[in-house]
C-alpha positions as CSV (number, residue, x, y, z in Angstrom):
1,M,0.0,0.0,0.0
2,T,2.9,2.3,0.7
3,D,4.1,1.8,-2.8
4,D,0.7,2.8,-4.1
5,I,0.9,6.1,-2.2
6,V,4.4,6.8,-3.5
7,T,3.3,6.0,-7.1
8,T,0.2,8.2,-6.8
9,S,2.3,11.1,-5.3
10,L,4.8,10.8,-8.1
11,I,2.1,10.9,-10.8
12,L,0.4,13.9,-9.2
13,A,3.8,15.6,-8.9
14,L,4.6,15.0,-12.6
15,V,1.2,16.3,-13.7
16,A,1.5,19.4,-11.5
17,L,5.1,20.2,-12.4
18,S,4.7,19.6,-16.1
19,D,3.1,23.0,-16.4
20,G,6.6,24.4,-16.2
21,V,7.2,23.3,-19.8
22,R,6.2,26.1,-22.2
23,R,6.6,27.1,-25.9
24,I,8.8,30.2,-25.7
25,P,8.4,32.8,-28.5
26,A,11.4,33.7,-30.6
27,G,13.5,36.4,-29.1
28,A,11.9,36.1,-25.6
29,I,14.0,36.4,-22.5
30,V,13.3,33.7,-19.8
31,L,14.0,34.8,-16.2
32,R,13.8,32.6,-13.1
33,R,13.9,33.5,-9.4
34,L,14.7,30.7,-7.0
35,G,13.2,31.5,-3.6
36,L,14.0,35.0,-2.5
37,G,17.2,35.2,-4.6
38,P,17.9,37.4,-7.5
39,W,16.4,37.1,-11.0
40,T,18.6,35.1,-13.4
41,A,18.4,34.4,-17.1
42,P,19.3,30.7,-17.7
43,R,19.6,31.2,-21.4
44,F,20.3,33.9,-24.0
45,E,17.7,35.1,-26.4
46,E,17.0,32.4,-29.0
47,P,16.1,33.4,-32.6
48,E,13.6,30.6,-33.0
49,S,10.5,29.6,-31.1
50,R,11.2,26.6,-28.8
51,L,9.8,24.3,-26.2
52,E,11.5,24.8,-22.9
53,L,11.3,23.9,-19.2
54,V,11.0,27.4,-17.6
55,S,10.7,26.1,-14.1
56,W,10.9,22.7,-12.3
57,C,8.7,24.0,-9.5
58,I,6.8,27.2,-10.3
59,P,6.1,28.6,-6.8
60,L,9.6,27.9,-5.6
61,A,11.5,28.8,-8.9
62,L,9.3,31.6,-10.2
63,P,9.6,32.0,-14.0
64,L,9.0,35.1,-16.0
65,V,9.0,35.3,-19.8
66,L,9.7,38.7,-21.3
67,T,8.4,39.2,-24.9
68,R,8.2,42.2,-27.1
69,E,4.5,41.6,-27.6
70,S,3.7,41.7,-23.8
71,N,6.2,44.3,-22.8
72,G,6.0,46.9,-25.6
73,T,3.4,49.6,-25.6
74,S,2.6,52.7,-27.6
75,G,0.6,55.8,-26.9
76,P,-0.1,59.4,-28.0
77,E,2.6,60.9,-25.7
78,S,6.1,61.7,-26.9
79,A,8.4,58.7,-26.9
80,E,10.6,60.0,-24.1
81,L,7.6,60.9,-21.9
82,A,5.8,57.7,-22.5
83,L,8.9,55.6,-21.6
84,T,9.7,57.5,-18.5
85,R,6.1,57.3,-17.4
86,R,6.0,53.5,-18.0
87,L,9.2,53.0,-16.0
88,T,7.7,54.9,-13.1
89,R,4.5,52.9,-13.2
90,F,6.5,49.7,-13.6
91,R,8.4,50.4,-10.3
92,A,5.2,51.4,-8.5
93,R,3.5,48.1,-9.6
94,L,6.4,46.0,-8.4
95,R,6.3,47.7,-5.0
96,R,2.6,47.3,-4.7
97,V,2.5,43.5,-5.5
98,R,5.8,42.4,-3.9
99,H,4.1,41.0,-0.8
100,H,1.2,39.7,-2.8
101,V,3.5,37.7,-5.1
102,L,5.3,36.2,-2.0
103,A,2.0,35.2,-0.4
104,L,0.8,33.6,-3.7
105,R,4.1,31.6,-3.9
106,I,3.8,30.4,-0.4
107,N,0.2,29.4,-0.8
108,G,1.1,27.8,-4.1
109,L,3.7,25.6,-2.4
110,A,1.1,24.7,0.2
111,I,-1.3,23.6,-2.6
112,L,1.4,21.5,-4.2
113,A,2.3,19.8,-0.9
114,T,-1.3,19.1,-0.1
115,L,-2.0,17.7,-3.6
116,V,1.2,15.6,-3.8
117,V,1.7,14.5,-0.2
118,V,-1.1,15.3,2.2
119,L,-4.1,14.2,0.1
120,P,-2.7,10.7,-0.8
121,L,-1.6,10.2,2.8
122,L,-5.0,11.2,4.2
123,A,-6.7,8.9,1.7
124,Y,-4.4,6.0,2.9
125,R,-4.8,6.7,6.6
126,G,-8.5,7.6,6.7
127,G,-10.0,6.0,3.7
128,A,-13.0,7.8,2.1
129,W,-13.3,10.3,5.0
130,G,-9.6,11.1,4.9
131,F,-9.9,11.7,1.1
132,L,-12.8,14.1,1.6
133,V,-10.9,16.0,4.3
134,G,-7.9,16.3,2.0
135,V,-10.1,17.5,-0.9
136,Q,-11.7,20.1,1.4
137,L,-8.3,21.3,2.5
138,L,-7.1,21.5,-1.1
139,L,-10.2,23.4,-2.2
140,T,-9.9,25.9,0.6
141,L,-6.3,26.6,-0.3
142,C,-7.3,27.1,-4.0
143,L,-10.1,29.5,-3.0
144,V,-7.6,31.5,-1.0
145,Q,-5.4,31.5,-4.1
146,V,-8.2,32.8,-6.3
147,V,-9.1,35.7,-3.9
148,A,-5.4,36.6,-3.3
149,A,-4.7,36.6,-7.1
150,A,-7.7,38.8,-7.8
151,M,-6.6,41.3,-5.2
152,A,-3.1,41.3,-6.5
153,L,-4.3,41.8,-10.1
154,R,-6.4,44.7,-8.9
155,R,-3.2,46.2,-7.4
156,V,-1.4,46.2,-10.8
157,G,-4.3,48.2,-12.3
158,I,-6.5,45.5,-13.8
159,A,-10.3,46.2,-13.6
160,L,-12.3,44.1,-11.2
161,R,-14.1,41.9,-13.8
162,P,-11.0,41.0,-15.8
163,A,-9.1,40.4,-12.6
164,L,-11.8,38.0,-11.4
165,F,-12.0,36.1,-14.7
166,A,-8.2,35.8,-14.8
167,S,-8.2,34.4,-11.2
168,V,-10.9,31.8,-11.7
169,P,-8.5,29.2,-13.2
170,F,-6.6,29.1,-10.0
171,A,-9.4,27.2,-8.3
172,W,-8.0,24.2,-10.1
173,P,-5.2,22.8,-8.0
174,F,-3.0,22.0,-11.0
175,T,-3.2,25.6,-12.2
176,A,-3.2,27.4,-8.8
177,P,0.6,27.4,-8.4
178,R,0.9,29.6,-11.5
179,A,-0.9,32.5,-9.8
180,A,2.3,34.2,-8.7
181,E,3.7,34.0,-12.2
182,V,0.6,35.5,-13.8
183,V,0.6,38.4,-11.3
184,Q,4.3,39.0,-11.8
185,S,3.9,39.0,-15.6
186,H,1.1,41.6,-15.4
187,A,3.3,43.7,-13.0
188,V,6.2,43.9,-15.5
189,A,4.2,44.5,-18.6
190,G,4.6,47.7,-20.4
191,L,8.4,48.0,-20.7
192,P,10.8,46.8,-23.4
193,P,12.2,43.4,-22.4
194,L,15.8,44.6,-22.0
195,L,14.7,47.5,-19.8
196,A,12.5,45.2,-17.7
197,L,15.5,42.9,-17.4
198,H,17.7,45.7,-16.2
199,E,15.1,46.6,-13.5
200,L,14.8,43.1,-12.3
201,A,18.2,41.4,-12.6
202,P,21.6,42.3,-11.1
203,E,23.8,44.5,-13.3
204,D,26.2,41.6,-14.2
205,E,23.3,39.3,-15.2
206,F,21.8,42.1,-17.3
207,L,25.0,42.7,-19.1
208,R,25.6,39.0,-19.7
209,V,22.2,38.8,-21.5
210,A,22.0,42.2,-23.1
211,R,25.6,42.6,-24.3
212,P,25.1,40.9,-27.8
213,A,22.1,43.1,-28.5
214,L,23.9,46.2,-27.4
215,Y,26.9,45.5,-29.5
216,D,24.9,44.6,-32.6
217,A,22.9,47.8,-32.4
218,M,25.8,50.2,-31.5
219,V,28.6,48.7,-33.6
220,R,26.9,46.7,-36.4
221,N,24.0,49.2,-36.7
222,I,21.4,46.5,-36.5
223,V,18.1,48.1,-35.6
224,S,16.8,47.2,-32.1
225,D,13.8,48.8,-30.5
226,D,15.0,47.6,-27.1
227,V,18.4,49.2,-27.4
228,A,16.8,52.3,-28.8
229,A,14.7,52.6,-25.7
230,L,17.7,52.2,-23.5
231,A,19.6,54.9,-25.4
232,E,16.6,57.1,-25.2
233,L,16.3,56.7,-21.4
234,W,20.0,56.6,-20.4
235,G,21.7,58.4,-23.2
236,E,23.7,56.7,-26.0
237,A,27.0,57.3,-24.2
238,R,26.0,55.1,-21.3
239,V,24.7,52.3,-23.5
240,R,28.0,52.4,-25.5
241,S,30.0,52.3,-22.3
242,L,28.4,49.1,-21.2
243,I,30.0,47.2,-24.1
244,G,33.4,48.4,-22.9
245,K,33.0,46.7,-19.6
246,P,35.1,43.5,-19.4
247,S,33.5,40.3,-18.2
248,A,34.0,39.2,-14.6
249,E,36.1,36.2,-15.5
250,D,39.8,36.3,-14.8
251,A,41.5,36.4,-18.3
252,D,43.6,38.8,-20.3
253,L,41.3,39.2,-23.2
254,Y,37.5,39.4,-23.6
255,C,34.9,39.6,-26.4
256,P,33.0,43.0,-26.3
257,R,30.0,41.3,-27.9
258,C,29.4,38.2,-25.7
259,G,31.7,38.9,-22.8
260,S,33.6,35.6,-23.1
261,A,37.1,35.6,-21.6
262,F,40.2,34.4,-23.5
263,N,43.8,33.9,-22.8
264,P,46.5,35.5,-25.1
265,G,47.0,33.9,-28.5
266,R,43.6,34.6,-30.0
267,E,42.5,37.7,-32.0
268,F,38.8,37.0,-32.6
269,C,36.0,35.5,-30.5
270,T,35.3,31.9,-31.3
271,D,31.6,32.3,-30.8
272,C,31.1,35.7,-32.5
273,G,33.4,35.1,-35.4
274,D,34.6,38.5,-36.7
275,V,34.6,40.3,-33.3
276,A,38.1,41.3,-32.3
277,L,39.1,40.6,-28.7
278,L,40.0,43.5,-26.3
279,P,42.5,43.6,-23.5
280,R,41.2,43.6,-20.0
281,A,43.6,46.3,-18.7
282,G,43.3,49.7,-20.3
283,V,40.1,48.8,-22.1
284,V,39.1,51.1,-24.9
285,S,35.4,51.3,-25.9
286,P,34.9,49.3,-29.1
287,I,32.8,52.1,-30.4
288,A,35.7,54.5,-30.3
289,T,38.0,52.1,-32.1
290,S,35.5,51.2,-34.8
């Protein structure tokens, strides 16, 4: 009988955690936050749409997919005013829902634990009555998730009716753990993905992901709306200076496009092809030397 409980728990866990597999649009940036740690980007931007595991346990390892469709907006204001206003609202939304997202993550973990461990155990120990008690506990936690998600969505500026409709799916225990992800996605909407990445992730993580796009736009003159938004907000000089920052790895040479470190003996980056390596000491901005 114990083997049956383990088997049931494993099946429920696989079904619940399989929701972390998503089809990621081309060019999207996938972020992940483990516990209360910093946001990290497990992968660089991919040019093709792909199927990817964005999280192995959504409430614990919170995923976030930044796409140009969900993060780009337009309006009647001037471009500079609109971008500054969106950034201010973005920061305000993050502050307002910070504790809501944490509560949704904790309750989502409780739902997963009840679904995978408590419910099979109660059914084994108490039979039909134990199963009913487990189901009642699970439904109560899901109801809490629905109400908390609706309140959080209202805090990010969504009208009452759409917030309620968006929260109803969280009454299903296999979907409820995604509530924190949905709220976080609404909170970060409205900014270009690279700017949202800069606001969420540490500076080193941002540069690791954004450096190729910055180099291509500034050196190769490849049009990028994201980089244009950064240049508009910070000034072109600051965006250019980011490319001149060496990577954190201890090596004599580095690639200004991808940040890879190299030892003496190479002239060009093995990943970027025609990009000349720069010395770590006395770095000169690649823009100035081009």
